[in-house]
C-alpha positions in Angstrom: 0.0 0.0 0.0 1.3 3.4 -0.9 0.5 6.8 0.7 -1.3 7.8 -2.5 -3.5 4.7 -2.4 -4.3 5.1 1.3 -5.1 8.8 0.8 -7.4 7.9 -2.2 -9.3 5.4 0.0 -9.5 7.4 3.3 -8.3 10.9 2.5 -11.8 12.4 2.7 -12.3 11.3 6.3 -8.7 11.2 7.5 -5.5 13.4 7.3 -2.7 10.9 6.9 1.0 11.7 7.6 4.3 10.2 8.5 5.1 10.4 12.2 8.3 12.2 13.4 9.6 9.2 15.4 8.7 6.7 12.6 5.5 5.1 11.5 2.3 6.7 10.3 -0.7 8.4 11.8 -4.2 9.5 10.7 -6.3 12.1 12.3 -10.1 12.5 11.6 -10.9 15.6 9.6 -14.0 16.0 11.8 -14.1 14.8 15.4 -16.1 11.7 16.2 -19.1 12.1 18.5 -18.9 10.8 22.1 -21.4 8.2 21.1 -19.1 7.0 18.3 -16.1 6.9 20.7 -18.2 4.7 23.1 -18.6 2.2 20.2 -14.9 1.8 19.6 -14.3 4.6 17.0 -11.3 6.9 17.3 -10.2 10.4 16.2 -6.6 9.2 15.8 -5.1 5.9 14.5 -1.4 5.0 14.2 0.6 2.3 12.5 4.2 1.3 12.3 3.7 0.8 8.5 1.3 2.1 6.0 -0.2 -1.4 5.7 -0.9 -1.5 9.4 -2.5 1.9 9.3 -4.6 0.9 6.4 -5.9 -2.1 8.3 -6.8 0.1 11.3 -8.6 2.6 9.0 -10.5 -0.2 7.3 -11.6 -1.4 10.8 -12.8 2.1 11.6 -14.8 2.2 8.4 -16.4 -1.2 9.2 -17.3 0.1 12.7 -18.7 3.3 11.3 -21.0 1.4 8.9 -22.4 -0.9 11.6 -26.0 -0.2 12.7 -25.9 1.0 16.3 -28.9 0.7 18.6 -29.3 3.2 21.3 -30.3 1.4 24.5 -32.9 3.3 26.5 -31.6 4.8 29.8 -34.8 3.8 31.6 -37.5 1.3 31.0 -40.6 2.5 29.3 -43.7 2.8 31.6 
């Protein structure tokens, strides 16, 4: 996987860059809601290689596309 390919796949949602200490990171262009964060989504993902970062971004995409049900806070009367 190249940076150009990864940017083509995820660049609308994520800003992807090389980390100063090595590896790669991606930051969401728009913050994820607290509800999304509770369901395992993240605003930042890192990887030691582009391939690892690509896998993590693919996982984020799958989680985003899952239907989430809100559980009522209290039982209905």
